[in-house]
HTML snippet that shows the backbone in 3Dmol.js (N, CA, C, O; Angstrom):
<script src="https://3Dmol.org/build/3Dmol-min.js"></script>
<div id="view" style="width:600px;height:400px;position:relative"></div>
<script>
const pdb = `
ATOM      1  N   MET A   1     108.167  91.506  96.344  1.00  0.00           N
ATOM      2  CA  MET A   1     108.132  92.687  95.558  1.00  0.00           C
ATOM      3  C   MET A   1     108.697  93.858  96.190  1.00  0.00           C
ATOM      4  O   MET A   1     108.440  94.089  97.371  1.00  0.00           O
ATOM      5  N   SER A   2     109.490  94.664  95.465  1.00  0.00           N
ATOM      6  CA  SER A   2     110.161  95.851  95.911  1.00  0.00           C
ATOM      7  C   SER A   2     109.219  97.007  95.895  1.00  0.00           C
ATOM      8  O   SER A   2     108.364  97.065  95.011  1.00  0.00           O
ATOM      9  N   ASN A   3     109.309  97.866  96.745  1.00  0.00           N
ATOM     10  CA  ASN A   3     108.510  99.113  96.725  1.00  0.00           C
ATOM     11  C   ASN A   3     109.220 100.216  95.939  1.00  0.00           C
ATOM     12  O   ASN A   3     108.688 101.316  95.790  1.00  0.00           O
ATOM     13  N   GLU A   4     110.351  99.939  95.469  1.00  0.00           N
ATOM     14  CA  GLU A   4     111.210 100.909  94.767  1.00  0.00           C
ATOM     15  C   GLU A   4     110.848 100.795  93.299  1.00  0.00           C
ATOM     16  O   GLU A   4     110.850  99.700  92.735  1.00  0.00           O
ATOM     17  N   TRP A   5     110.507 102.033  92.621  1.00  0.00           N
ATOM     18  CA  TRP A   5     110.259 102.098  91.300  1.00  0.00           C
ATOM     19  C   TRP A   5     111.525 102.173  90.500  1.00  0.00           C
ATOM     20  O   TRP A   5     112.472 102.844  90.907  1.00  0.00           O
ATOM     21  N   GLY A   6     111.571 101.484  89.339  1.00  0.00           N
ATOM     22  CA  GLY A   6     112.785 101.565  88.550  1.00  0.00           C
ATOM     23  C   GLY A   6     112.413 101.164  87.093  1.00  0.00           C
ATOM     24  O   GLY A   6     111.329 100.676  86.774  1.00  0.00           O
ATOM     25  N   LEU A   7     113.487 101.438  86.216  1.00  0.00           N
ATOM     26  CA  LEU A   7     113.308 101.125  84.724  1.00  0.00           C
ATOM     27  C   LEU A   7     113.579  99.638  84.459  1.00  0.00           C
ATOM     28  O   LEU A   7     114.355  98.942  85.115  1.00  0.00           O
ATOM     29  N   CYS A   8     112.846  99.245  83.419  1.00  0.00           N
ATOM     30  CA  CYS A   8     112.980  97.861  83.092  1.00  0.00           C
ATOM     31  C   CYS A   8     114.379  97.440  82.618  1.00  0.00           C
ATOM     32  O   CYS A   8     114.775  96.297  82.842  1.00  0.00           O
ATOM     33  N   LYS A   9     115.145  98.350  81.957  1.00  0.00           N
ATOM     34  CA  LYS A   9     116.412  98.014  81.463  1.00  0.00           C
ATOM     35  C   LYS A   9     117.486  97.730  82.663  1.00  0.00           C
ATOM     36  O   LYS A   9     118.607  97.284  82.417  1.00  0.00           O
ATOM     37  N   ASP A  10     117.080  98.001  83.860  1.00  0.00           N
ATOM     38  CA  ASP A  10     117.911  97.770  85.000  1.00  0.00           C
ATOM     39  C   ASP A  10     117.418  96.770  85.926  1.00  0.00           C
ATOM     40  O   ASP A  10     117.928  96.611  87.035  1.00  0.00           O
ATOM     41  N   CYS A  11     116.316  96.009  85.445  1.00  0.00           N
ATOM     42  CA  CYS A  11     115.564  95.104  86.273  1.00  0.00           C
ATOM     43  C   CYS A  11     115.823  93.635  85.924  1.00  0.00           C
ATOM     44  O   CYS A  11     115.939  93.288  84.749  1.00  0.00           O
ATOM     45  N   LYS A  12     115.915  92.765  86.949  1.00  0.00           N
ATOM     46  CA  LYS A  12     116.067  91.295  86.680  1.00  0.00           C
ATOM     47  C   LYS A  12     114.854  90.701  86.104  1.00  0.00           C
ATOM     48  O   LYS A  12     114.947  89.630  85.505  1.00  0.00           O
ATOM     49  N   TRP A  13     113.652  91.337  86.238  1.00  0.00           N
ATOM     50  CA  TRP A  13     112.444  90.681  85.711  1.00  0.00           C
ATOM     51  C   TRP A  13     112.204  91.062  84.240  1.00  0.00           C
ATOM     52  O   TRP A  13     111.143  90.757  83.697  1.00  0.00           O
ATOM     53  N   TRP A  14     113.171  91.721  83.593  1.00  0.00           N
ATOM     54  CA  TRP A  14     112.949  92.061  82.140  1.00  0.00           C
ATOM     55  C   TRP A  14     113.648  91.025  81.374  1.00  0.00           C
ATOM     56  O   TRP A  14     114.790  90.716  81.713  1.00  0.00           O
ATOM     57  N   GLN A  15     113.094  90.469  80.399  1.00  0.00           N
ATOM     58  CA  GLN A  15     113.657  89.443  79.575  1.00  0.00           C
ATOM     59  C   GLN A  15     113.714  89.900  78.070  1.00  0.00           C
ATOM     60  O   GLN A  15     112.701  90.298  77.494  1.00  0.00           O
ATOM     61  N   ILE A  16     114.910  89.828  77.475  1.00  0.00           N
ATOM     62  CA  ILE A  16     115.039  90.326  76.099  1.00  0.00           C
ATOM     63  C   ILE A  16     115.528  89.199  75.233  1.00  0.00           C
ATOM     64  O   ILE A  16     115.839  88.118  75.733  1.00  0.00           O
ATOM     65  N   GLU A  17     115.603  89.443  73.897  1.00  0.00           N
ATOM     66  CA  GLU A  17     116.098  88.435  72.989  1.00  0.00           C
ATOM     67  C   GLU A  17     117.581  88.180  73.217  1.00  0.00           C
ATOM     68  O   GLU A  17     118.300  89.071  73.670  1.00  0.00           O
ATOM     69  N   PRO A  18     118.070  86.911  72.893  1.00  0.00           N
ATOM     70  CA  PRO A  18     119.362  86.540  73.272  1.00  0.00           C
ATOM     71  C   PRO A  18     120.519  87.458  72.734  1.00  0.00           C
ATOM     72  O   PRO A  18     121.551  87.554  73.398  1.00  0.00           O
ATOM     73  N   LYS A  19     120.383  88.087  71.631  1.00  0.00           N
ATOM     74  CA  LYS A  19     121.476  88.962  71.198  1.00  0.00           C
ATOM     75  C   LYS A  19     121.113  90.440  71.244  1.00  0.00           C
ATOM     76  O   LYS A  19     121.816  91.267  70.662  1.00  0.00           O
ATOM     77  N   ALA A  20     120.014  90.785  71.933  1.00  0.00           N
ATOM     78  CA  ALA A  20     119.525  92.164  72.097  1.00  0.00           C
ATOM     79  C   ALA A  20     120.465  92.916  73.021  1.00  0.00           C
ATOM     80  O   ALA A  20     121.072  92.347  73.928  1.00  0.00           O
ATOM     81  N   SER A  21     120.565  94.200  72.766  1.00  0.00           N
ATOM     82  CA  SER A  21     121.353  95.080  73.630  1.00  0.00           C
ATOM     83  C   SER A  21     120.395  95.758  74.612  1.00  0.00           C
ATOM     84  O   SER A  21     119.238  96.020  74.283  1.00  0.00           O
ATOM     85  N   ILE A  22     120.888  96.035  75.812  1.00  0.00           N
ATOM     86  CA  ILE A  22     120.166  96.724  76.847  1.00  0.00           C
ATOM     87  C   ILE A  22     120.069  98.210  76.513  1.00  0.00           C
ATOM     88  O   ILE A  22     121.054  98.927  76.691  1.00  0.00           O
ATOM     89  N   ALA A  23     118.858  98.732  76.008  1.00  0.00           N
ATOM     90  CA  ALA A  23     118.706 100.085  75.673  1.00  0.00           C
ATOM     91  C   ALA A  23     117.298 100.505  75.945  1.00  0.00           C
ATOM     92  O   ALA A  23     116.433  99.669  76.207  1.00  0.00           O
ATOM     93  N   ASN A  24     117.039 101.875  75.884  1.00  0.00           N
ATOM     94  CA  ASN A  24     115.731 102.376  76.212  1.00  0.00           C
ATOM     95  C   ASN A  24     114.702 101.816  75.170  1.00  0.00           C
ATOM     96  O   ASN A  24     113.572 101.512  75.551  1.00  0.00           O
ATOM     97  N   THR A  25     115.063 101.682  73.913  1.00  0.00           N
ATOM     98  CA  THR A  25     114.087 101.198  72.936  1.00  0.00           C
ATOM     99  C   THR A  25     114.039  99.787  72.666  1.00  0.00           C
ATOM    100  O   THR A  25     113.313  99.357  71.769  1.00  0.00           O
ATOM    101  N   THR A  26     114.785  99.002  73.398  1.00  0.00           N
ATOM    102  CA  THR A  26     114.762  97.451  73.278  1.00  0.00           C
ATOM    103  C   THR A  26     113.468  96.986  73.906  1.00  0.00           C
ATOM    104  O   THR A  26     113.129  97.332  75.037  1.00  0.00           O
ATOM    105  N   MET A  27     112.778  96.209  73.149  1.00  0.00           N
ATOM    106  CA  MET A  27     111.538  95.585  73.615  1.00  0.00           C
ATOM    107  C   MET A  27     111.763  94.226  74.203  1.00  0.00           C
ATOM    108  O   MET A  27     112.545  93.415  73.707  1.00  0.00           O
ATOM    109  N   GLY A  28     110.977  93.984  75.387  1.00  0.00           N
ATOM    110  CA  GLY A  28     111.204  92.671  75.985  1.00  0.00           C
ATOM    111  C   GLY A  28     109.887  92.311  76.753  1.00  0.00           C
ATOM    112  O   GLY A  28     108.853  92.959  76.588  1.00  0.00           O
ATOM    113  N   LEU A  29     109.978  91.303  77.552  1.00  0.00           N
ATOM    114  CA  LEU A  29     108.878  90.689  78.259  1.00  0.00           C
ATOM    115  C   LEU A  29     109.152  90.832  79.712  1.00  0.00           C
ATOM    116  O   LEU A  29     110.260  90.582  80.187  1.00  0.00           O
ATOM    117  N   CYS A  30     108.048  91.270  80.477  1.00  0.00           N
ATOM    118  CA  CYS A  30     108.207  91.261  81.970  1.00  0.00           C
ATOM    119  C   CYS A  30     107.938  89.847  82.540  1.00  0.00           C
ATOM    120  O   CYS A  30     106.883  89.254  82.313  1.00  0.00           O
ATOM    121  N   ILE A  31     108.918  89.345  83.274  1.00  0.00           N
ATOM    122  CA  ILE A  31     108.792  88.002  83.839  1.00  0.00           C
ATOM    123  C   ILE A  31     108.579  87.918  85.314  1.00  0.00           C
ATOM    124  O   ILE A  31     108.733  86.874  85.947  1.00  0.00           O
ATOM    125  N   ASP A  32     108.198  89.128  85.870  1.00  0.00           N
ATOM    126  CA  ASP A  32     107.939  89.045  87.277  1.00  0.00           C
ATOM    127  C   ASP A  32     106.743  88.039  87.570  1.00  0.00           C
ATOM    128  O   ASP A  32     105.812  87.964  86.768  1.00  0.00           O
ATOM    129  N   ASP A  33     106.773  87.321  88.642  1.00  0.00           N
ATOM    130  CA  ASP A  33     105.813  86.236  88.880  1.00  0.00           C
ATOM    131  C   ASP A  33     104.369  86.719  88.857  1.00  0.00           C
ATOM    132  O   ASP A  33     103.480  86.017  88.374  1.00  0.00           O
ATOM    133  N   LYS A  34     104.144  87.896  89.372  1.00  0.00           N
ATOM    134  CA  LYS A  34     102.696  88.399  89.398  1.00  0.00           C
ATOM    135  C   LYS A  34     102.317  89.030  88.142  1.00  0.00           C
ATOM    136  O   LYS A  34     101.125  89.059  87.835  1.00  0.00           O
ATOM    137  N   LEU A  35     103.216  89.544  87.371  1.00  0.00           N
ATOM    138  CA  LEU A  35     102.931  90.224  86.007  1.00  0.00           C
ATOM    139  C   LEU A  35     103.074  89.314  84.843  1.00  0.00           C
ATOM    140  O   LEU A  35     102.474  89.599  83.807  1.00  0.00           O
ATOM    141  N   PHE A  36     103.836  88.208  84.911  1.00  0.00           N
ATOM    142  CA  PHE A  36     104.063  87.387  83.718  1.00  0.00           C
ATOM    143  C   PHE A  36     102.714  86.791  83.137  1.00  0.00           C
ATOM    144  O   PHE A  36     102.605  86.701  81.914  1.00  0.00           O
ATOM    145  N   PRO A  37     101.775  86.418  83.890  1.00  0.00           N
ATOM    146  CA  PRO A  37     100.490  85.984  83.244  1.00  0.00           C
ATOM    147  C   PRO A  37      99.802  86.930  82.340  1.00  0.00           C
ATOM    148  O   PRO A  37      98.934  86.533  81.563  1.00  0.00           O
ATOM    149  N   TYR A  38     100.159  88.160  82.414  1.00  0.00           N
ATOM    150  CA  TYR A  38      99.506  89.235  81.542  1.00  0.00           C
ATOM    151  C   TYR A  38     100.297  89.399  80.236  1.00  0.00           C
ATOM    152  O   TYR A  38      99.869  90.132  79.344  1.00  0.00           O
ATOM    153  N   ASN A  39     101.509  88.683  80.114  1.00  0.00           N
ATOM    154  CA  ASN A  39     102.233  88.746  78.829  1.00  0.00           C
ATOM    155  C   ASN A  39     102.559  90.192  78.408  1.00  0.00           C
ATOM    156  O   ASN A  39     102.321  90.633  77.284  1.00  0.00           O
ATOM    157  N   ILE A  40     103.101  90.860  79.372  1.00  0.00           N
ATOM    158  CA  ILE A  40     103.388  92.380  79.166  1.00  0.00           C
ATOM    159  C   ILE A  40     104.735  92.569  78.319  1.00  0.00           C
ATOM    160  O   ILE A  40     105.808  92.132  78.735  1.00  0.00           O
ATOM    161  N   ARG A  41     104.619  93.186  77.215  1.00  0.00           N
ATOM    162  CA  ARG A  41     105.824  93.549  76.349  1.00  0.00           C
ATOM    163  C   ARG A  41     106.121  94.986  76.640  1.00  0.00           C
ATOM    164  O   ARG A  41     105.309  95.886  76.428  1.00  0.00           O
ATOM    165  N   VAL A  42     107.343  95.168  77.145  1.00  0.00           N
ATOM    166  CA  VAL A  42     107.789  96.577  77.575  1.00  0.00           C
ATOM    167  C   VAL A  42     109.081  96.945  76.999  1.00  0.00           C
ATOM    168  O   VAL A  42     109.852  96.068  76.610  1.00  0.00           O
ATOM    169  N   SER A  43     109.383  98.260  76.917  1.00  0.00           N
ATOM    170  CA  SER A  43     110.684  98.711  76.467  1.00  0.00           C
ATOM    171  C   SER A  43     111.638  98.837  77.703  1.00  0.00           C
ATOM    172  O   SER A  43     111.234  98.728  78.861  1.00  0.00           O
ATOM    173  N   GLY A  44     112.893  99.066  77.367  1.00  0.00           N
ATOM    174  CA  GLY A  44     113.854  99.273  78.435  1.00  0.00           C
ATOM    175  C   GLY A  44     113.589 100.558  79.204  1.00  0.00           C
ATOM    176  O   GLY A  44     114.058 100.710  80.332  1.00  0.00           O
ATOM    177  N   ASN A  45     112.811 101.522  78.585  1.00  0.00           N
ATOM    178  CA  ASN A  45     112.534 102.809  79.230  1.00  0.00           C
ATOM    179  C   ASN A  45     111.273 102.686  80.012  1.00  0.00           C
ATOM    180  O   ASN A  45     110.895 103.633  80.701  1.00  0.00           O
ATOM    181  N   SER A  46     110.589 101.555  79.945  1.00  0.00           N
ATOM    182  CA  SER A  46     109.311 101.413  80.744  1.00  0.00           C
ATOM    183  C   SER A  46     109.744 101.167  82.242  1.00  0.00           C
ATOM    184  O   SER A  46     110.925 100.901  82.465  1.00  0.00           O
ATOM    185  N   GLY A  47     108.901 101.241  83.202  1.00  0.00           N
ATOM    186  CA  GLY A  47     109.187 100.935  84.560  1.00  0.00           C
ATOM    187  C   GLY A  47     107.960 100.774  85.438  1.00  0.00           C
ATOM    188  O   GLY A  47     106.833 101.119  85.083  1.00  0.00           O
ATOM    189  N   CYS A  48     108.258 100.216  86.630  1.00  0.00           N
ATOM    190  CA  CYS A  48     107.066  99.977  87.563  1.00  0.00           C
ATOM    191  C   CYS A  48     107.602  99.814  88.980  1.00  0.00           C
ATOM    192  O   CYS A  48     108.807  99.945  89.193  1.00  0.00           O
ATOM    193  N   ASN A  49     106.703  99.520  89.992  1.00  0.00           N
ATOM    194  CA  ASN A  49     107.132  99.304  91.316  1.00  0.00           C
ATOM    195  C   ASN A  49     107.376  97.802  91.629  1.00  0.00           C
ATOM    196  O   ASN A  49     107.523  97.445  92.798  1.00  0.00           O
ATOM    197  N   HIS A  50     107.421  96.938  90.626  1.00  0.00           N
ATOM    198  CA  HIS A  50     107.855  95.539  90.832  1.00  0.00           C
ATOM    199  C   HIS A  50     109.339  95.387  90.628  1.00  0.00           C
ATOM    200  O   HIS A  50     109.888  94.286  90.674  1.00  0.00           O
ATOM    201  N   PHE A  51     110.002  96.566  90.392  1.00  0.00           N
ATOM    202  CA  PHE A  51     111.423  96.598  90.003  1.00  0.00           C
ATOM    203  C   PHE A  51     112.333  95.965  91.029  1.00  0.00           C
ATOM    204  O   PHE A  51     112.234  96.228  92.227  1.00  0.00           O
ATOM    205  N   MET A  52     113.247  95.100  90.519  1.00  0.00           N
ATOM    206  CA  MET A  52     114.279  94.400  91.306  1.00  0.00           C
ATOM    207  C   MET A  52     115.610  94.569  90.530  1.00  0.00           C
ATOM    208  O   MET A  52     115.778  94.052  89.425  1.00  0.00           O
ATOM    209  N   PRO A  53     116.514  95.289  91.134  1.00  0.00           N
ATOM    210  CA  PRO A  53     117.809  95.569  90.464  1.00  0.00           C
ATOM    211  C   PRO A  53     118.480  94.256  89.932  1.00  0.00           C
ATOM    212  O   PRO A  53     118.476  93.237  90.623  1.00  0.00           O
ATOM    213  N   GLY A  54     118.991  94.296  88.829  1.00  0.00           N
ATOM    214  CA  GLY A  54     119.728  93.152  88.254  1.00  0.00           C
ATOM    215  C   GLY A  54     119.808  93.185  86.745  1.00  0.00           C
ATOM    216  O   GLY A  54     119.217  94.070  86.126  1.00  0.00           O
ATOM    217  N   LYS A  55     120.516  92.253  86.129  1.00  0.00           N
ATOM    218  CA  LYS A  55     120.597  92.148  84.685  1.00  0.00           C
ATOM    219  C   LYS A  55     119.457  91.405  84.075  1.00  0.00           C
ATOM    220  O   LYS A  55     119.013  90.392  84.617  1.00  0.00           O
ATOM    221  N   PRO A  56     118.964  91.887  82.944  1.00  0.00           N
ATOM    222  CA  PRO A  56     117.846  91.171  82.247  1.00  0.00           C
ATOM    223  C   PRO A  56     118.173  89.692  81.878  1.00  0.00           C
ATOM    224  O   PRO A  56     119.327  89.340  81.635  1.00  0.00           O
ATOM    225  N   ALA A  57     117.190  88.907  81.848  1.00  0.00           N
ATOM    226  CA  ALA A  57     117.262  87.524  81.410  1.00  0.00           C
ATOM    227  C   ALA A  57     117.200  87.595  79.858  1.00  0.00           C
ATOM    228  O   ALA A  57     116.917  88.650  79.291  1.00  0.00           O
ATOM    229  N   HIS A  58     117.469  86.455  79.190  1.00  0.00           N
ATOM    230  CA  HIS A  58     117.507  86.403  77.709  1.00  0.00           C
ATOM    231  C   HIS A  58     116.752  85.092  77.313  1.00  0.00           C
ATOM    232  O   HIS A  58     116.933  84.016  77.884  1.00  0.00           O
ATOM    233  N   ALA A  59     115.856  85.301  76.238  1.00  0.00           N
ATOM    234  CA  ALA A  59     115.170  84.145  75.708  1.00  0.00           C
ATOM    235  C   ALA A  59     114.587  84.538  74.363  1.00  0.00           C
ATOM    236  O   ALA A  59     114.068  85.645  74.214  1.00  0.00           O
ATOM    237  N   LYS A  60     114.666  83.647  73.380  1.00  0.00           N
ATOM    238  CA  LYS A  60     113.995  83.923  72.024  1.00  0.00           C
ATOM    239  C   LYS A  60     112.519  84.026  72.191  1.00  0.00           C
ATOM    240  O   LYS A  60     111.862  83.253  72.888  1.00  0.00           O
ATOM    241  N   GLY A  61     112.027  85.049  71.494  1.00  0.00           N
ATOM    242  CA  GLY A  61     110.588  85.289  71.564  1.00  0.00           C
ATOM    243  C   GLY A  61     110.106  86.337  72.566  1.00  0.00           C
ATOM    244  O   GLY A  61     108.926  86.675  72.650  1.00  0.00           O
ATOM    245  N   SER A  62     111.054  86.812  73.292  1.00  0.00           N
ATOM    246  CA  SER A  62     110.756  87.850  74.308  1.00  0.00           C
ATOM    247  C   SER A  62     110.248  89.163  73.719  1.00  0.00           C
ATOM    248  O   SER A  62     109.484  89.877  74.368  1.00  0.00           O
ATOM    249  N   SER A  63     110.677  89.495  72.468  1.00  0.00           N
ATOM    250  CA  SER A  63     110.176  90.762  71.896  1.00  0.00           C
ATOM    251  C   SER A  63     109.142  90.577  70.805  1.00  0.00           C
ATOM    252  O   SER A  63     108.808  91.518  70.085  1.00  0.00           O
ATOM    253  N   SER A  64     108.621  89.325  70.684  1.00  0.00           N
ATOM    254  CA  SER A  64     107.571  89.068  69.707  1.00  0.00           C
ATOM    255  C   SER A  64     106.336  89.781  69.993  1.00  0.00           C
ATOM    256  O   SER A  64     106.131  90.204  71.130  1.00  0.00           O
ATOM    257  N   GLN A  65     105.459  89.956  69.011  1.00  0.00           N
ATOM    258  CA  GLN A  65     104.177  90.585  69.191  1.00  0.00           C
ATOM    259  C   GLN A  65     103.025  89.631  68.993  1.00  0.00           C
ATOM    260  O   GLN A  65     102.634  89.488  67.835  1.00  0.00           O
ATOM    261  N   PRO A  66     102.431  88.965  69.947  1.00  0.00           N
ATOM    262  CA  PRO A  66     102.739  89.025  71.380  1.00  0.00           C
ATOM    263  C   PRO A  66     103.985  88.190  71.680  1.00  0.00           C
ATOM    264  O   PRO A  66     104.428  87.376  70.871  1.00  0.00           O
ATOM    265  N   PRO A  67     104.551  88.437  72.924  1.00  0.00           N
ATOM    266  CA  PRO A  67     105.718  87.624  73.359  1.00  0.00           C
ATOM    267  C   PRO A  67     105.329  86.141  73.341  1.00  0.00           C
ATOM    268  O   PRO A  67     104.222  85.727  73.686  1.00  0.00           O
ATOM    269  N   THR A  68     106.391  85.345  72.885  1.00  0.00           N
ATOM    270  CA  THR A  68     106.138  83.824  72.900  1.00  0.00           C
ATOM    271  C   THR A  68     107.067  83.231  73.806  1.00  0.00           C
ATOM    272  O   THR A  68     106.950  82.013  73.945  1.00  0.00           O
ATOM    273  N   ALA A  69     107.997  83.831  74.481  1.00  0.00           N
ATOM    274  CA  ALA A  69     109.022  83.188  75.328  1.00  0.00           C
ATOM    275  C   ALA A  69     108.422  82.743  76.661  1.00  0.00           C
ATOM    276  O   ALA A  69     107.428  83.285  77.143  1.00  0.00           O
ATOM    277  N   LYS A  70     109.012  81.829  77.176  1.00  0.00           N
ATOM    278  CA  LYS A  70     108.777  81.425  78.645  1.00  0.00           C
ATOM    279  C   LYS A  70     109.781  82.099  79.456  1.00  0.00           C
ATOM    280  O   LYS A  70     110.885  82.373  78.986  1.00  0.00           O
ATOM    281  N   PRO A  71     109.410  82.413  80.798  1.00  0.00           N
ATOM    282  CA  PRO A  71     110.475  83.044  81.696  1.00  0.00           C
ATOM    283  C   PRO A  71     111.602  82.139  81.951  1.00  0.00           C
ATOM    284  O   PRO A  71     111.435  80.935  82.148  1.00  0.00           O
ATOM    285  N   THR A  72     112.768  82.724  81.947  1.00  0.00           N
ATOM    286  CA  THR A  72     113.986  81.980  82.163  1.00  0.00           C
ATOM    287  C   THR A  72     114.571  81.996  83.572  1.00  0.00           C
ATOM    288  O   THR A  72     115.599  81.371  83.832  1.00  0.00           O
ATOM    289  N   ARG A  73     113.914  82.710  84.474  1.00  0.00           N
ATOM    290  CA  ARG A  73     114.386  82.713  85.828  1.00  0.00           C
ATOM    291  C   ARG A  73     113.443  81.964  86.712  1.00  0.00           C
ATOM    292  O   ARG A  73     113.678  81.857  87.915  1.00  0.00           O
TER     293      ARG A  73
END
`;
const viewer = $3Dmol.createViewer("view");
viewer.addModel(pdb, "pdb");
viewer.setStyle({}, {cartoon: {color: "spectrum"}});
viewer.zoomTo();
viewer.render();
</script>
């Protein structure tokens, strides 16, 4: 886990729909190993201290209410 705080839209642990664009209002799923069990649906403008710089993953069901996707990393 990184101690650096950052936005979900810039994090490798953020997973969005296959054709979704990376934006503040795009909803997706946090797939960080420690947070994934909580099935947290977050926007690109959300953020936390589990931030890891990178490009988001993509999987169908990542923005569902509740999310139904499995982590792809």
